C-alpha positions as CSV (number, residue, x, y, z in Angstrom):
1,G,0.0,0.0,0.0
2,T,3.0,2.3,-0.2
3,S,5.3,3.4,-3.0
4,P,8.8,1.9,-3.2
5,I,10.4,5.3,-2.5
6,N,8.3,5.8,0.6
7,W,9.1,2.3,1.8
8,L,12.8,3.0,1.3
9,R,12.6,6.3,3.2
10,R,10.8,4.6,6.1
11,E,13.5,1.9,6.2
12,R,16.3,4.5,6.2
13,I,14.6,6.4,9.0
14,N,14.1,3.2,11.1
15,Q,17.8,2.5,10.6
16,A,18.7,6.0,11.6
17,K,16.5,5.7,14.8
18,R,18.5,2.6,15.8
19,R,21.8,4.3,15.2
20,L,20.8,7.4,17.1
21,T,20.0,5.4,20.2
22,E,22.8,2.8,19.9
23,T,25.8,4.9,18.8
24,G,27.3,8.2,19.6
25,D,27.9,9.0,15.9
26,A,27.2,12.5,14.7
27,V,23.9,13.1,13.0
28,K,25.7,14.0,9.8
29,E,27.5,10.7,9.9
30,I,24.3,8.7,10.6
31,A,22.7,10.5,7.6
32,R,25.5,9.3,5.4
33,Q,25.4,5.8,6.8
34,C,21.7,5.6,6.0
35,G,22.0,6.7,2.4
36,Y,21.5,10.5,2.6
37,A,24.1,12.6,0.8
38,D,22.8,15.8,2.6
39,A,22.2,16.0,6.3
40,F,19.6,18.8,5.8
41,Y,17.4,16.4,3.7
42,F,17.9,13.6,6.2
43,S,16.8,15.9,9.0
44,R,13.7,17.0,7.0
45,D,12.8,13.4,6.2
46,F,13.4,12.3,9.8
47,K,11.2,15.0,11.2
48,Q,8.5,14.2,8.7
49,F,8.4,10.5,9.8
50,T,9.0,11.1,13.6
51,Q,7.7,14.6,14.3
52,C,11.0,15.6,15.9
53,A,14.6,16.4,14.8
54,P,17.2,13.7,15.0
55,S,19.1,15.3,17.9
56,E,15.8,15.7,19.8
57,Y,15.0,12.1,19.2
58,R,18.3,11.0,20.5
59,R,18.0,13.1,23.7
60,R,14.5,11.8,24.3
61,E,15.4,8.2,23.8
62,Q,18.5,8.4,25.9
63,G,16.5,9.9,28.7
64,R,14.2,6.9,28.7
65,G,17.0,4.5,29.4
66,E,18.2,6.4,32.5
């Protein structure tokens, strides 16, 4: 029920969410690892899927584990 590009974007964001919570890598590096050439577009996509910025997501998720 979803287009191939939207499926790929969702998979990339899910991978980024894991990396944000499991590593200390910079957001720019995580964007690159997940297939985004531009960190700005990564952040825009991430916010569209999660309703928060990557750095905000990391802070929120790390706060849950403490």
